mmCIF file of the N, C-alpha and C atoms, coordinates in Angstrom:
data_MODEL
# 
_entry.id   MODEL 
# 
loop_
_atom_site.group_PDB 
_atom_site.id 
_atom_site.type_symbol 
_atom_site.label_atom_id 
_atom_site.label_alt_id 
_atom_site.label_comp_id 
_atom_site.label_asym_id 
_atom_site.label_entity_id 
_atom_site.label_seq_id 
_atom_site.pdbx_PDB_ins_code 
_atom_site.Cartn_x 
_atom_site.Cartn_y 
_atom_site.Cartn_z 
_atom_site.occupancy 
_atom_site.B_iso_or_equiv 
_atom_site.pdbx_formal_charge 
_atom_site.auth_seq_id 
_atom_site.auth_comp_id 
_atom_site.auth_asym_id 
_atom_site.auth_atom_id 
_atom_site.pdbx_PDB_model_num 
ATOM 1   N N  . MET A 1 1  ? 113.749 81.701  105.472 1.00 0.00 ? 1  MET A N  1 
ATOM 2   C CA . MET A 1 1  ? 112.223 81.721  105.610 1.00 0.00 ? 1  MET A CA 1 
ATOM 3   C C  . MET A 1 1  ? 111.664 80.737  104.788 1.00 0.00 ? 1  MET A C  1 
ATOM 4   N N  . PRO A 1 2  ? 110.744 79.913  105.458 1.00 0.00 ? 2  PRO A N  1 
ATOM 5   C CA . PRO A 1 2  ? 110.134 78.799  104.616 1.00 0.00 ? 2  PRO A CA 1 
ATOM 6   C C  . PRO A 1 2  ? 109.068 79.213  103.670 1.00 0.00 ? 2  PRO A C  1 
ATOM 7   N N  . LEU A 1 3  ? 108.872 78.361  102.701 1.00 0.00 ? 3  LEU A N  1 
ATOM 8   C CA . LEU A 1 3  ? 107.861 78.607  101.770 1.00 0.00 ? 3  LEU A CA 1 
ATOM 9   C C  . LEU A 1 3  ? 106.418 78.571  102.443 1.00 0.00 ? 3  LEU A C  1 
ATOM 10  N N  . ILE A 1 4  ? 105.542 79.434  102.094 1.00 0.00 ? 4  ILE A N  1 
ATOM 11  C CA . ILE A 1 4  ? 104.163 79.403  102.656 1.00 0.00 ? 4  ILE A CA 1 
ATOM 12  C C  . ILE A 1 4  ? 103.105 79.010  101.539 1.00 0.00 ? 4  ILE A C  1 
ATOM 13  N N  . ALA A 1 5  ? 102.451 77.975  101.752 1.00 0.00 ? 5  ALA A N  1 
ATOM 14  C CA . ALA A 1 5  ? 101.443 77.478  100.845 1.00 0.00 ? 5  ALA A CA 1 
ATOM 15  C C  . ALA A 1 5  ? 100.281 78.440  100.944 1.00 0.00 ? 5  ALA A C  1 
ATOM 16  N N  . VAL A 1 6  ? 99.714  78.777  99.763  1.00 0.00 ? 6  VAL A N  1 
ATOM 17  C CA . VAL A 1 6  ? 98.431  79.504  99.655  1.00 0.00 ? 6  VAL A CA 1 
ATOM 18  C C  . VAL A 1 6  ? 97.338  78.551  99.431  1.00 0.00 ? 6  VAL A C  1 
ATOM 19  N N  . PRO A 1 7  ? 96.622  78.135  100.525 1.00 0.00 ? 7  PRO A N  1 
ATOM 20  C CA . PRO A 1 7  ? 95.561  77.170  100.309 1.00 0.00 ? 7  PRO A CA 1 
ATOM 21  C C  . PRO A 1 7  ? 94.318  77.762  99.463  1.00 0.00 ? 7  PRO A C  1 
ATOM 22  N N  . LEU A 1 8  ? 94.068  77.053  98.412  1.00 0.00 ? 8  LEU A N  1 
ATOM 23  C CA . LEU A 1 8  ? 92.963  77.561  97.439  1.00 0.00 ? 8  LEU A CA 1 
ATOM 24  C C  . LEU A 1 8  ? 91.601  77.203  97.877  1.00 0.00 ? 8  LEU A C  1 
ATOM 25  N N  . GLY A 1 9  ? 91.435  75.940  98.564  1.00 0.00 ? 9  GLY A N  1 
ATOM 26  C CA . GLY A 1 9  ? 90.132  75.498  99.147  1.00 0.00 ? 9  GLY A CA 1 
ATOM 27  C C  . GLY A 1 9  ? 89.146  75.408  97.935  1.00 0.00 ? 9  GLY A C  1 
ATOM 28  N N  . ASP A 1 10 ? 87.938  75.702  98.282  1.00 0.00 ? 10 ASP A N  1 
ATOM 29  C CA . ASP A 1 10 ? 86.722  75.547  97.364  1.00 0.00 ? 10 ASP A CA 1 
ATOM 30  C C  . ASP A 1 10 ? 86.616  76.708  96.296  1.00 0.00 ? 10 ASP A C  1 
ATOM 31  N N  . ASP A 1 11 ? 87.189  77.819  96.728  1.00 0.00 ? 11 ASP A N  1 
ATOM 32  C CA . ASP A 1 11 ? 87.199  79.026  95.856  1.00 0.00 ? 11 ASP A CA 1 
ATOM 33  C C  . ASP A 1 11 ? 88.546  79.629  95.614  1.00 0.00 ? 11 ASP A C  1 
ATOM 34  N N  . ALA A 1 12 ? 89.246  78.961  94.613  1.00 0.00 ? 12 ALA A N  1 
ATOM 35  C CA . ALA A 1 12 ? 90.575  79.334  94.219  1.00 0.00 ? 12 ALA A CA 1 
ATOM 36  C C  . ALA A 1 12 ? 90.715  80.855  93.906  1.00 0.00 ? 12 ALA A C  1 
ATOM 37  N N  . GLY A 1 13 ? 89.753  81.410  93.207  1.00 0.00 ? 13 GLY A N  1 
ATOM 38  C CA . GLY A 1 13 ? 89.822  82.721  92.776  1.00 0.00 ? 13 GLY A CA 1 
ATOM 39  C C  . GLY A 1 13 ? 89.780  83.669  94.100  1.00 0.00 ? 13 GLY A C  1 
ATOM 40  N N  . ALA A 1 14 ? 88.976  83.430  95.000  1.00 0.00 ? 14 ALA A N  1 
ATOM 41  C CA . ALA A 1 14 ? 88.898  84.168  96.178  1.00 0.00 ? 14 ALA A CA 1 
ATOM 42  C C  . ALA A 1 14 ? 90.132  84.126  96.938  1.00 0.00 ? 14 ALA A C  1 
ATOM 43  N N  . ALA A 1 15 ? 90.677  82.873  97.015  1.00 0.00 ? 15 ALA A N  1 
ATOM 44  C CA . ALA A 1 15 ? 91.923  82.681  97.787  1.00 0.00 ? 15 ALA A CA 1 
ATOM 45  C C  . ALA A 1 15 ? 93.130  83.405  97.108  1.00 0.00 ? 15 ALA A C  1 
ATOM 46  N N  . LEU A 1 16 ? 93.116  83.498  95.829  1.00 0.00 ? 16 LEU A N  1 
ATOM 47  C CA . LEU A 1 16 ? 94.196  84.142  95.081  1.00 0.00 ? 16 LEU A CA 1 
ATOM 48  C C  . LEU A 1 16 ? 94.022  85.632  95.170  1.00 0.00 ? 16 LEU A C  1 
ATOM 49  N N  . ARG A 1 17 ? 92.794  86.081  95.108  1.00 0.00 ? 17 ARG A N  1 
ATOM 50  C CA . ARG A 1 17 ? 92.526  87.609  95.303  1.00 0.00 ? 17 ARG A CA 1 
ATOM 51  C C  . ARG A 1 17 ? 93.053  88.053  96.676  1.00 0.00 ? 17 ARG A C  1 
ATOM 52  N N  . ALA A 1 18 ? 92.752  87.199  97.676  1.00 0.00 ? 18 ALA A N  1 
ATOM 53  C CA . ALA A 1 18 ? 93.233  87.656  98.964  1.00 0.00 ? 18 ALA A CA 1 
ATOM 54  C C  . ALA A 1 18 ? 94.787  87.520  99.097  1.00 0.00 ? 18 ALA A C  1 
ATOM 55  N N  . ALA A 1 19 ? 95.354  86.519  98.496  1.00 0.00 ? 19 ALA A N  1 
ATOM 56  C CA . ALA A 1 19 ? 96.807  86.467  98.525  1.00 0.00 ? 19 ALA A CA 1 
ATOM 57  C C  . ALA A 1 19 ? 97.437  87.654  97.623  1.00 0.00 ? 19 ALA A C  1 
ATOM 58  N N  . ASN A 1 20 ? 96.783  87.977  96.592  1.00 0.00 ? 20 ASN A N  1 
ATOM 59  C CA . ASN A 1 20 ? 97.192  89.162  95.745  1.00 0.00 ? 20 ASN A CA 1 
ATOM 60  C C  . ASN A 1 20 ? 97.278  90.358  96.581  1.00 0.00 ? 20 ASN A C  1 
ATOM 61  N N  . THR A 1 21 ? 96.254  90.643  97.449  1.00 0.00 ? 21 THR A N  1 
ATOM 62  C CA . THR A 1 21 ? 96.277  91.811  98.190  1.00 0.00 ? 21 THR A CA 1 
ATOM 63  C C  . THR A 1 21 ? 97.270  91.669  99.371  1.00 0.00 ? 21 THR A C  1 
ATOM 64  N N  . ARG A 1 22 ? 97.340  90.526  100.007 1.00 0.00 ? 22 ARG A N  1 
ATOM 65  C CA . ARG A 1 22 ? 98.268  90.325  101.153 1.00 0.00 ? 22 ARG A CA 1 
ATOM 66  C C  . ARG A 1 22 ? 99.771  90.471  100.753 1.00 0.00 ? 22 ARG A C  1 
ATOM 67  N N  . LEU A 1 23 ? 100.029 89.866  99.546  1.00 0.00 ? 23 LEU A N  1 
ATOM 68  C CA . LEU A 1 23 ? 101.461 89.823  99.116  1.00 0.00 ? 23 LEU A CA 1 
ATOM 69  C C  . LEU A 1 23 ? 101.831 91.053  98.183  1.00 0.00 ? 23 LEU A C  1 
ATOM 70  N N  . GLY A 1 24 ? 100.792 91.943  97.894  1.00 0.00 ? 24 GLY A N  1 
ATOM 71  C CA . GLY A 1 24 ? 101.041 93.167  97.097  1.00 0.00 ? 24 GLY A CA 1 
ATOM 72  C C  . GLY A 1 24 ? 101.476 92.693  95.701  1.00 0.00 ? 24 GLY A C  1 
ATOM 73  N N  . LEU A 1 25 ? 100.897 91.848  95.003  1.00 0.00 ? 25 LEU A N  1 
ATOM 74  C CA . LEU A 1 25 ? 101.372 91.280  93.778  1.00 0.00 ? 25 LEU A CA 1 
ATOM 75  C C  . LEU A 1 25 ? 100.828 92.128  92.572  1.00 0.00 ? 25 LEU A C  1 
ATOM 76  N N  . ALA A 1 26 ? 99.657  92.784  92.711  1.00 0.00 ? 26 ALA A N  1 
ATOM 77  C CA . ALA A 1 26 ? 98.993  93.586  91.678  1.00 0.00 ? 26 ALA A CA 1 
ATOM 78  C C  . ALA A 1 26 ? 98.697  92.684  90.459  1.00 0.00 ? 26 ALA A C  1 
ATOM 79  N N  . LEU A 1 27 ? 98.284  91.567  90.686  1.00 0.00 ? 27 LEU A N  1 
ATOM 80  C CA . LEU A 1 27 ? 97.833  90.571  89.574  1.00 0.00 ? 27 LEU A CA 1 
ATOM 81  C C  . LEU A 1 27 ? 96.508  91.054  88.979  1.00 0.00 ? 27 LEU A C  1 
ATOM 82  N N  . SER A 1 28 ? 96.399  90.942  87.693  1.00 0.00 ? 28 SER A N  1 
ATOM 83  C CA . SER A 1 28 ? 95.056  91.305  86.988  1.00 0.00 ? 28 SER A CA 1 
ATOM 84  C C  . SER A 1 28 ? 94.101  90.189  87.280  1.00 0.00 ? 28 SER A C  1 
ATOM 85  N N  . ALA A 1 29 ? 92.779  90.414  87.040  1.00 0.00 ? 29 ALA A N  1 
ATOM 86  C CA . ALA A 1 29 ? 91.793  89.470  87.093  1.00 0.00 ? 29 ALA A CA 1 
ATOM 87  C C  . ALA A 1 29 ? 92.084  88.236  86.180  1.00 0.00 ? 29 ALA A C  1 
ATOM 88  N N  . ASP A 1 30 ? 92.516  88.533  84.993  1.00 0.00 ? 30 ASP A N  1 
ATOM 89  C CA . ASP A 1 30 ? 92.844  87.505  84.030  1.00 0.00 ? 30 ASP A CA 1 
ATOM 90  C C  . ASP A 1 30 ? 94.024  86.576  84.607  1.00 0.00 ? 30 ASP A C  1 
ATOM 91  N N  . GLU A 1 31 ? 94.984  87.176  85.052  1.00 0.00 ? 31 GLU A N  1 
ATOM 92  C CA . GLU A 1 31 ? 96.097  86.423  85.698  1.00 0.00 ? 31 GLU A CA 1 
ATOM 93  C C  . GLU A 1 31 ? 95.629  85.630  86.938  1.00 0.00 ? 31 GLU A C  1 
ATOM 94  N N  . ILE A 1 32 ? 94.770  86.092  87.696  1.00 0.00 ? 32 ILE A N  1 
ATOM 95  C CA . ILE A 1 32 ? 94.183  85.270  88.841  1.00 0.00 ? 32 ILE A CA 1 
ATOM 96  C C  . ILE A 1 32 ? 93.422  84.160  88.325  1.00 0.00 ? 32 ILE A C  1 
ATOM 97  N N  . ASP A 1 33 ? 92.590  84.338  87.285  1.00 0.00 ? 33 ASP A N  1 
ATOM 98  C CA . ASP A 1 33 ? 91.855  83.276  86.683  1.00 0.00 ? 33 ASP A CA 1 
ATOM 99  C C  . ASP A 1 33 ? 92.818  82.162  86.161  1.00 0.00 ? 33 ASP A C  1 
ATOM 100 N N  . TYR A 1 34 ? 93.729  82.664  85.486  1.00 0.00 ? 34 TYR A N  1 
ATOM 101 C CA . TYR A 1 34 ? 94.718  81.712  84.864  1.00 0.00 ? 34 TYR A CA 1 
ATOM 102 C C  . TYR A 1 34 ? 95.401  80.833  85.999  1.00 0.00 ? 34 TYR A C  1 
ATOM 103 N N  . LEU A 1 35 ? 95.862  81.413  86.979  1.00 0.00 ? 35 LEU A N  1 
ATOM 104 C CA . LEU A 1 35 ? 96.391  80.774  88.177  1.00 0.00 ? 35 LEU A CA 1 
ATOM 105 C C  . LEU A 1 35 ? 95.518  79.905  88.952  1.00 0.00 ? 35 LEU A C  1 
ATOM 106 N N  . ALA A 1 36 ? 94.273  80.252  89.088  1.00 0.00 ? 36 ALA A N  1 
ATOM 107 C CA . ALA A 1 36 ? 93.228  79.438  89.683  1.00 0.00 ? 36 ALA A CA 1 
ATOM 108 C C  . ALA A 1 36 ? 93.151  78.140  88.858  1.00 0.00 ? 36 ALA A C  1 
ATOM 109 N N  . ARG A 1 37 ? 92.912  78.244  87.504  1.00 0.00 ? 37 ARG A N  1 
ATOM 110 C CA . ARG A 1 37 ? 92.842  77.097  86.646  1.00 0.00 ? 37 ARG A CA 1 
ATOM 111 C C  . ARG A 1 37 ? 94.017  76.201  86.602  1.00 0.00 ? 37 ARG A C  1 
ATOM 112 N N  . THR A 1 38 ? 95.181  76.878  86.599  1.00 0.00 ? 38 THR A N  1 
ATOM 113 C CA . THR A 1 38 ? 96.447  76.011  86.535  1.00 0.00 ? 38 THR A CA 1 
ATOM 114 C C  . THR A 1 38 ? 96.563  75.254  87.754  1.00 0.00 ? 38 THR A C  1 
ATOM 115 N N  . TYR A 1 39 ? 96.466  75.843  88.917  1.00 0.00 ? 39 TYR A N  1 
ATOM 116 C CA . TYR A 1 39 ? 96.713  75.138  90.130  1.00 0.00 ? 39 TYR A CA 1 
ATOM 117 C C  . TYR A 1 39 ? 95.597  74.134  90.371  1.00 0.00 ? 39 TYR A C  1 
ATOM 118 N N  . SER A 1 40 ? 94.344  74.447  89.997  1.00 0.00 ? 40 SER A N  1 
ATOM 119 C CA . SER A 1 40 ? 93.314  73.373  90.085  1.00 0.00 ? 40 SER A CA 1 
ATOM 120 C C  . SER A 1 40 ? 93.587  72.227  89.186  1.00 0.00 ? 40 SER A C  1 
ATOM 121 N N  . ASP A 1 41 ? 94.109  72.426  87.969  1.00 0.00 ? 41 ASP A N  1 
ATOM 122 C CA . ASP A 1 41 ? 94.534  71.386  87.135  1.00 0.00 ? 41 ASP A CA 1 
ATOM 123 C C  . ASP A 1 41 ? 95.623  70.541  87.779  1.00 0.00 ? 41 ASP A C  1 
ATOM 124 N N  . LEU A 1 42 ? 96.550  71.184  88.374  1.00 0.00 ? 42 LEU A N  1 
ATOM 125 C CA . LEU A 1 42 ? 97.706  70.469  88.950  1.00 0.00 ? 42 LEU A CA 1 
ATOM 126 C C  . LEU A 1 42 ? 97.333  69.813  90.293  1.00 0.00 ? 42 LEU A C  1 
ATOM 127 N N  . GLY A 1 43 ? 96.148  70.150  90.829  1.00 0.00 ? 43 GLY A N  1 
ATOM 128 C CA . GLY A 1 43 ? 95.743  69.500  92.013  1.00 0.00 ? 43 GLY A CA 1 
ATOM 129 C C  . GLY A 1 43 ? 96.560  69.854  93.246  1.00 0.00 ? 43 GLY A C  1 
ATOM 130 N N  . ARG A 1 44 ? 97.078  71.005  93.325  1.00 0.00 ? 44 ARG A N  1 
ATOM 131 C CA . ARG A 1 44 ? 97.879  71.492  94.524  1.00 0.00 ? 44 ARG A CA 1 
ATOM 132 C C  . ARG A 1 44 ? 97.761  72.977  94.667  1.00 0.00 ? 44 ARG A C  1 
ATOM 133 N N  . ASP A 1 45 ? 98.190  73.406  95.914  1.00 0.00 ? 45 ASP A N  1 
ATOM 134 C CA . ASP A 1 45 ? 98.129  74.777  96.159  1.00 0.00 ? 45 ASP A CA 1 
ATOM 135 C C  . ASP A 1 45 ? 99.490  75.456  95.823  1.00 0.00 ? 45 ASP A C  1 
ATOM 136 N N  . PRO A 1 46 ? 99.446  76.676  95.352  1.00 0.00 ? 46 PRO A N  1 
ATOM 137 C CA . PRO A 1 46 ? 100.748 77.390  95.057  1.00 0.00 ? 46 PRO A CA 1 
ATOM 138 C C  . PRO A 1 46 ? 101.480 77.841  96.234  1.00 0.00 ? 46 PRO A C  1 
ATOM 139 N N  . THR A 1 47 ? 102.740 78.104  96.159  1.00 0.00 ? 47 THR A N  1 
ATOM 140 C CA . THR A 1 47 ? 103.396 78.829  97.319  1.00 0.00 ? 47 THR A CA 1 
ATOM 141 C C  . THR A 1 47 ? 103.498 80.244  97.110  1.00 0.00 ? 47 THR A C  1 
ATOM 142 N N  . ASP A 1 48 ? 103.779 81.040  98.128  1.00 0.00 ? 48 ASP A N  1 
ATOM 143 C CA . ASP A 1 48 ? 103.947 82.525  97.925  1.00 0.00 ? 48 ASP A CA 1 
ATOM 144 C C  . ASP A 1 48 ? 105.022 82.724  96.935  1.00 0.00 ? 48 ASP A C  1 
ATOM 145 N N  . VAL A 1 49 ? 106.144 82.048  97.048  1.00 0.00 ? 49 VAL A N  1 
ATOM 146 C CA . VAL A 1 49 ? 107.302 82.203  96.072  1.00 0.00 ? 49 VAL A CA 1 
ATOM 147 C C  . VAL A 1 49 ? 106.789 82.067  94.647  1.00 0.00 ? 49 VAL A C  1 
ATOM 148 N N  . GLU A 1 50 ? 106.075 80.953  94.295  1.00 0.00 ? 50 GLU A N  1 
ATOM 149 C CA . GLU A 1 50 ? 105.565 80.732  93.061  1.00 0.00 ? 50 GLU A CA 1 
ATOM 150 C C  . GLU A 1 50 ? 104.749 81.899  92.589  1.00 0.00 ? 50 GLU A C  1 
ATOM 151 N N  . LEU A 1 51 ? 103.872 82.398  93.416  1.00 0.00 ? 51 LEU A N  1 
ATOM 152 C CA . LEU A 1 51 ? 103.097 83.445  92.864  1.00 0.00 ? 51 LEU A CA 1 
ATOM 153 C C  . LEU A 1 51 ? 103.938 84.813  92.675  1.00 0.00 ? 51 LEU A C  1 
ATOM 154 N N  . MET A 1 52 ? 104.975 84.989  93.540  1.00 0.00 ? 52 MET A N  1 
ATOM 155 C CA . MET A 1 52 ? 105.907 86.112  93.317  1.00 0.00 ? 52 MET A CA 1 
ATOM 156 C C  . MET A 1 52 ? 106.666 85.917  92.076  1.00 0.00 ? 52 MET A C  1 
ATOM 157 N N  . MET A 1 53 ? 107.026 84.759  91.772  1.00 0.00 ? 53 MET A N  1 
ATOM 158 C CA . MET A 1 53 ? 107.951 84.524  90.522  1.00 0.00 ? 53 MET A CA 1 
ATOM 159 C C  . MET A 1 53 ? 106.984 84.674  89.299  1.00 0.00 ? 53 MET A C  1 
ATOM 160 N N  . PHE A 1 54 ? 105.742 84.228  89.331  1.00 0.00 ? 54 PHE A N  1 
ATOM 161 C CA . PHE A 1 54 ? 104.827 84.440  88.275  1.00 0.00 ? 54 PHE A CA 1 
ATOM 162 C C  . PHE A 1 54 ? 104.650 85.979  87.976  1.00 0.00 ? 54 PHE A C  1 
ATOM 163 N N  . ARG A 1 55 ? 104.533 86.790  89.025  1.00 0.00 ? 55 ARG A N  1 
ATOM 164 C CA . ARG A 1 55 ? 104.331 88.179  88.804  1.00 0.00 ? 55 ARG A CA 1 
ATOM 165 C C  . ARG A 1 55 ? 105.617 88.726  88.247  1.00 0.00 ? 55 ARG A C  1 
ATOM 166 N N  . ALA A 1 56 ? 106.747 88.283  88.777  1.00 0.00 ? 56 ALA A N  1 
ATOM 167 C CA . ALA A 1 56 ? 108.064 88.851  88.187  1.00 0.00 ? 56 ALA A CA 1 
ATOM 168 C C  . ALA A 1 56 ? 108.161 88.492  86.714  1.00 0.00 ? 56 ALA A C  1 
ATOM 169 N N  . GLY A 1 57 ? 107.768 87.326  86.393  1.00 0.00 ? 57 GLY A N  1 
ATOM 170 C CA . GLY A 1 57 ? 107.857 87.019  84.949  1.00 0.00 ? 57 GLY A CA 1 
ATOM 171 C C  . GLY A 1 57 ? 106.857 87.736  84.042  1.00 0.00 ? 57 GLY A C  1 
ATOM 172 N N  . GLN A 1 58 ? 105.803 88.118  84.580  1.00 0.00 ? 58 GLN A N  1 
ATOM 173 C CA . GLN A 1 58 ? 104.803 88.961  83.940  1.00 0.00 ? 58 GLN A CA 1 
ATOM 174 C C  . GLN A 1 58 ? 105.381 90.464  83.638  1.00 0.00 ? 58 GLN A C  1 
ATOM 175 N N  . LEU A 1 59 ? 106.113 90.846  84.659  1.00 0.00 ? 59 LEU A N  1 
ATOM 176 C CA . LEU A 1 59 ? 106.684 92.219  84.437  1.00 0.00 ? 59 LEU A CA 1 
ATOM 177 C C  . LEU A 1 59 ? 107.765 92.168  83.404  1.00 0.00 ? 59 LEU A C  1 
ATOM 178 N N  . ARG A 1 60 ? 108.327 91.098  82.989  1.00 0.00 ? 60 ARG A N  1 
ATOM 179 C CA . ARG A 1 60 ? 109.302 90.991  81.976  1.00 0.00 ? 60 ARG A CA 1 
ATOM 180 C C  . ARG A 1 60 ? 108.740 90.726  80.556  1.00 0.00 ? 60 ARG A C  1 
ATOM 181 N N  . ALA A 1 61 ? 107.496 90.925  80.402  1.00 0.00 ? 61 ALA A N  1 
ATOM 182 C CA . ALA A 1 61 ? 106.779 90.618  79.127  1.00 0.00 ? 61 ALA A CA 1 
ATOM 183 C C  . ALA A 1 61 ? 107.371 91.428  78.023  1.00 0.00 ? 61 ALA A C  1 
ATOM 184 N N  . PRO A 1 62 ? 107.314 90.899  76.679  1.00 0.00 ? 62 PRO A N  1 
ATOM 185 C CA . PRO A 1 62 ? 107.929 91.645  75.593  1.00 0.00 ? 62 PRO A CA 1 
ATOM 186 C C  . PRO A 1 62 ? 107.150 92.973  75.429  1.00 0.00 ? 62 PRO A C  1 
ATOM 187 N N  . PRO A 1 63 ? 107.839 93.902  74.836  1.00 0.00 ? 63 PRO A N  1 
ATOM 188 C CA . PRO A 1 63 ? 107.211 95.291  74.552  1.00 0.00 ? 63 PRO A CA 1 
ATOM 189 C C  . PRO A 1 63 ? 106.039 95.135  73.623  1.00 0.00 ? 63 PRO A C  1 
ATOM 190 N N  . PRO A 1 64 ? 105.179 96.103  73.606  1.00 0.00 ? 64 PRO A N  1 
ATOM 191 C CA . PRO A 1 64 ? 104.051 96.118  72.726  1.00 0.00 ? 64 PRO A CA 1 
ATOM 192 C C  . PRO A 1 64 ? 104.491 95.963  71.212  1.00 0.00 ? 64 PRO A C  1 
ATOM 193 N N  . GLN A 1 65 ? 103.709 95.274  70.522  1.00 0.00 ? 65 GLN A N  1 
ATOM 194 C CA . GLN A 1 65 ? 104.055 95.053  69.022  1.00 0.00 ? 65 GLN A CA 1 
ATOM 195 C C  . GLN A 1 65 ? 104.444 96.334  68.285  1.00 0.00 ? 65 GLN A C  1 
ATOM 196 N N  . ASP A 1 66 ? 103.801 97.543  68.568  1.00 0.00 ? 66 ASP A N  1 
ATOM 197 C CA . ASP A 1 66 ? 104.156 98.712  67.762  1.00 0.00 ? 66 ASP A CA 1 
ATOM 198 C C  . ASP A 1 66 ? 105.521 99.105  68.015  1.00 0.00 ? 66 ASP A C  1 
ATOM 199 N N  . LEU A 1 67 ? 106.160 98.799  69.143  1.00 0.00 ? 67 LEU A N  1 
ATOM 200 C CA . LEU A 1 67 ? 107.589 99.158  69.337  1.00 0.00 ? 67 LEU A CA 1 
ATOM 201 C C  . LEU A 1 67 ? 108.520 98.171  68.590  1.00 0.00 ? 67 LEU A C  1 
ATOM 202 N N  . LEU A 1 68 ? 108.002 97.134  68.112  1.00 0.00 ? 68 LEU A N  1 
ATOM 203 C CA . LEU A 1 68 ? 108.878 96.159  67.458  1.00 0.00 ? 68 LEU A CA 1 
ATOM 204 C C  . LEU A 1 68 ? 108.748 96.350  65.887  1.00 0.00 ? 68 LEU A C  1 
ATOM 205 N N  . THR A 1 69 ? 107.844 97.189  65.496  1.00 0.00 ? 69 THR A N  1 
ATOM 206 C CA . THR A 1 69 ? 107.620 97.421  64.033  1.00 0.00 ? 69 THR A CA 1 
ATOM 207 C C  . THR A 1 69 ? 108.738 98.233  63.525  1.00 0.00 ? 69 THR A C  1 
ATOM 208 N N  . PRO A 1 70 ? 109.375 97.792  62.319  1.00 0.00 ? 70 PRO A N  1 
ATOM 209 C CA . PRO A 1 70 ? 110.451 98.539  61.882  1.00 0.00 ? 70 PRO A CA 1 
ATOM 210 C C  . PRO A 1 70 ? 110.014 99.946  61.388  1.00 0.00 ? 70 PRO A C  1 
ATOM 211 N N  . ILE A 1 71 ? 110.824 101.011 61.354  1.00 0.00 ? 71 ILE A N  1 
ATOM 212 C CA . ILE A 1 71 ? 110.447 102.292 60.900  1.00 0.00 ? 71 ILE A CA 1 
ATOM 213 C C  . ILE A 1 71 ? 110.945 102.302 59.503  1.00 0.00 ? 71 ILE A C  1 
ATOM 214 N N  . SER A 1 72 ? 109.928 102.719 58.596  1.00 0.00 ? 72 SER A N  1 
ATOM 215 C CA . SER A 1 72 ? 110.189 102.719 57.167  1.00 0.00 ? 72 SER A CA 1 
ATOM 216 C C  . SER A 1 72 ? 111.131 103.858 56.832  1.00 0.00 ? 72 SER A C  1 
ATOM 217 N N  . SER A 1 73 ? 111.725 103.846 55.734  1.00 0.00 ? 73 SER A N  1 
ATOM 218 C CA . SER A 1 73 ? 112.689 104.984 55.293  1.00 0.00 ? 73 SER A CA 1 
ATOM 219 C C  . SER A 1 73 ? 111.917 106.245 55.199  1.00 0.00 ? 73 SER A C  1 
ATOM 220 N N  . SER A 1 74 ? 110.671 106.282 54.842  1.00 0.00 ? 74 SER A N  1 
ATOM 221 C CA . SER A 1 74 ? 109.990 107.661 54.657  1.00 0.00 ? 74 SER A CA 1 
ATOM 222 C C  . SER A 1 74 ? 109.645 108.122 56.092  1.00 0.00 ? 74 SER A C  1 
ATOM 223 N N  . THR A 1 75 ? 109.300 107.264 57.034  1.00 0.00 ? 75 THR A N  1 
ATOM 224 C CA . THR A 1 75 ? 109.030 107.691 58.408  1.00 0.00 ? 75 THR A CA 1 
ATOM 225 C C  . THR A 1 75 ? 110.321 108.195 58.999  1.00 0.00 ? 75 THR A C  1 
ATOM 226 N N  . ALA A 1 76 ? 111.365 107.446 58.814  1.00 0.00 ? 76 ALA A N  1 
ATOM 227 C CA . ALA A 1 76 ? 112.740 107.838 59.388  1.00 0.00 ? 76 ALA A CA 1 
ATOM 228 C C  . ALA A 1 76 ? 113.112 109.172 59.008  1.00 0.00 ? 76 ALA A C  1 
ATOM 229 N N  . SER A 1 77 ? 112.945 109.506 57.670  1.00 0.00 ? 77 SER A N  1 
ATOM 230 C CA . SER A 1 77 ? 113.358 110.782 57.118  1.00 0.00 ? 77 SER A CA 1 
ATOM 231 C C  . SER A 1 77 ? 112.615 111.944 57.736  1.00 0.00 ? 77 SER A C  1 
ATOM 232 N N  . ARG A 1 78 ? 111.344 111.743 58.193  1.00 0.00 ? 78 ARG A N  1 
ATOM 233 C CA . ARG A 1 78 ? 110.558 112.733 58.676  1.00 0.00 ? 78 ARG A CA 1 
ATOM 234 C C  . ARG A 1 78 ? 110.896 113.016 60.236  1.00 0.00 ? 78 ARG A C  1 
ATOM 235 N N  . ARG A 1 79 ? 111.487 112.073 60.829  1.00 0.00 ? 79 ARG A N  1 
ATOM 236 C CA . ARG A 1 79 ? 111.858 112.258 62.251  1.00 0.00 ? 79 ARG A CA 1 
ATOM 237 C C  . ARG A 1 79 ? 113.100 113.054 62.396  1.00 0.00 ? 79 ARG A C  1 
ATOM 238 N N  . LYS A 1 80 ? 113.123 113.982 63.334  1.00 0.00 ? 80 LYS A N  1 
ATOM 239 C CA . LYS A 1 80 ? 114.244 114.897 63.588  1.00 0.00 ? 80 LYS A CA 1 
ATOM 240 C C  . LYS A 1 80 ? 115.006 114.320 64.683  1.00 0.00 ? 80 LYS A C  1 
ATOM 241 N N  . ASN A 1 81 ? 116.346 114.208 64.463  1.00 0.00 ? 81 ASN A N  1 
ATOM 242 C CA . ASN A 1 81 ? 117.274 113.811 65.403  1.00 0.00 ? 81 ASN A CA 1 
ATOM 243 C C  . ASN A 1 81 ? 117.694 114.961 66.244  1.00 0.00 ? 81 ASN A C  1 
ATOM 244 N N  . PRO A 1 82 ? 117.334 114.948 67.564  1.00 0.00 ? 82 PRO A N  1 
ATOM 245 C CA . PRO A 1 82 ? 117.710 115.946 68.396  1.00 0.00 ? 82 PRO A CA 1 
ATOM 246 C C  . PRO A 1 82 ? 119.193 116.117 68.691  1.00 0.00 ? 82 PRO A C  1 
ATOM 247 N N  . CYS A 1 83 ? 119.972 115.196 68.356  1.00 0.00 ? 83 CYS A N  1 
ATOM 248 C CA . CYS A 1 83 ? 121.467 115.259 68.570  1.00 0.00 ? 83 CYS A CA 1 
ATOM 249 C C  . CYS A 1 83 ? 122.134 115.793 67.326  1.00 0.00 ? 83 CYS A C  1 
ATOM 250 N N  . SER A 1 84 ? 121.516 115.929 66.216  1.00 0.00 ? 84 SER A N  1 
ATOM 251 C CA . SER A 1 84 ? 122.182 116.377 64.950  1.00 0.00 ? 84 SER A CA 1 
ATOM 252 C C  . SER A 1 84 ? 122.046 117.902 64.972  1.00 0.00 ? 84 SER A C  1 
ATOM 253 N N  . ALA A 1 85 ? 123.095 118.533 64.291  1.00 0.00 ? 85 ALA A N  1 
ATOM 254 C CA . ALA A 1 85 ? 123.133 119.970 64.213  1.00 0.00 ? 85 ALA A CA 1 
ATOM 255 C C  . ALA A 1 85 ? 122.355 120.594 63.085  1.00 0.00 ? 85 ALA A C  1 
# 
């Protein structure tokens, strides 16, 4: 299947919102704005595959910061281990 260019025309945001719906990407408004600026700066239209790969990359974002925060020893001692007797 060949790549399909997504023509941005004069209103890149509207073109990307339409592609977002058509391709089922579930891009946020911020992501659409970012893509509109980026491809306008590049001076070319994105392809459907580039938009899908962008979305796939966003789904692999790192976990929220609170999940990366180490547990202190006082917090750990208060947690009950469901596997222990």
